[in-house]
N, C-alpha and C positions, 0 to 999 in steps of 0.2 A: 503494500500499499502505501502512496506517495508521501509526505509527510505533509505538504504543503497542500494535502486534501485535506479538512475540517471533515470530522467521523461526524455521520450523521446521529444520533438516537430518537428512538422514539421512544413516546414517557406507557409510563406502565407504572406497573403496580403490584402489592406486596402485600394481607392479610395474614398473621395467622391468628390463627383458636384451638385456647382447649376446649373441650366437649366433656362433659361426665356420663359420655352414650359410647355401647361400642365400638367400630367401625361400623362393621355390618347396622347396625342401625342406625348412621349419623350418613353410612353411605346411600340407603333408603330416604333419607327425609333429600338426596341431589338425581333420586333414579328413579318416584313413585311420587305423580304428579299428587295426586292424593296430599302428600306429606311437603312436597315442594307447595300449595299450595298452602300451608301455611301454614308457613315464613317468607318464603320469598320476596326481595321487595321493599323499597328504600320503606321508614315509617309513612301514613300519613297513607296507604295505598296497600288495595290485595291483589291477586292474581284470580283472577274474571274470567282463565281459562290457558290451562296448559297442556303441551300432547311433545312427549319425550319417546321413545323410538334409540333406547340408550345403548347402537349398538358403531363397528364402527360405519362410518358413509350414513349414517341413522340422523337420526331429523327430531329438534325443539324445536318448542313455539308456544314463549310465554304472551297471554297479555293482560297486563297493571292496567290498573281499576281505579285514581286517585281520590281519594273522600271528596275531591269538587268537584268531578266529577269527565277529568282531563284519559285522558288512553292512547298507551303505550305498548306497543310491539313488537321484542324483540325473537330474532330466531337463530338456525345455525347445526353445525353438521360438527357431527363429533370425529374427533382424526385419532381418539383414544382410544378407549377405553380395558381399566383395569379395576376388578369387580374390584372395590376396596380399597385397592391401592390409588388409582388416577384416572383424573377424565382429561380430556382434551377437547377444546372447541371451540370451533372459528363462532362467535357475535358480532349480530348486525342487527340495527334494528330498526323497521320501515321507514317512518323518517327518516336515514343518511343512510341509506341502503348501502352507498361507495363506500362507506368505512368499515369497511369491514379490520374483527381486533382479534384477540381468543384467550382463550381462559384456560389455564391449567390447576387444576383441580386436587392434590394432595392432599391424601390419609394416612395416618402413622396409629396402632396402635400404643397406648397411653394403659399401663399400669392403670391407670382410675378414669382412662374414656381414652378421647381421640386427638390428634392435634390435628386440623385443617388449618389449611396454607391454597390462600385461593393467589394468583397471578395471575393478572390480567394483562397485560398485553400488547405493541401494536395501535397502540389510539394516535389516534388524530392530530389530540396535541393536550398542551394544559389547560387550558380549556372540559374538554370529555377525558381525561385523568381526574379532576377537583367534583366535577358529575360524575361519575362511574367512581369512587373512593367514597364519597356521601352516602352512593346508591350499596358498595360490596360492605358500608361500616357498618349501612343501617340492617340490610336483609344479617347481615352471620349475626351479629344483637338478637334480632330475631330468632336468629339459628340456636342459638349456646342457650335462650329461654324457653323453646320447645322442649328441651332435656332439660329444666330448672326441673326438682320438686323429682323427676319420673326416674321408677325402679329401675335402675339398668342397671 
């Protein structure tokens, strides 16, 4: 690589959360549409519909509805599916289909639960990173809460 060439890096984000539940149950929260509907999306939203075909080459589509009525739809294709270990999928909002990014979710067993790491990369710009950081942070808060008080 030429030393005079600037290195262009696309924005990305990484979040890590520990959840007091076995890996199988946390993985299911990502791969079962009914469970996904209990936590997916930022605060003040609910899942209106979720379709998941969790296999390499399979797709997902999730429609979120905000409390104010605004509707948001995101979809993608699974590139890696390693049950209870890792999911990698493309990510594109219907409103900006040309902005395809990538999400990698890893699941690591702990003695008292599961460590989940979400990495979202290939984001279009810093504004997109800021919005997705908020959305994933709030979604992960909801995911953690899903298992609080649960007899894991």
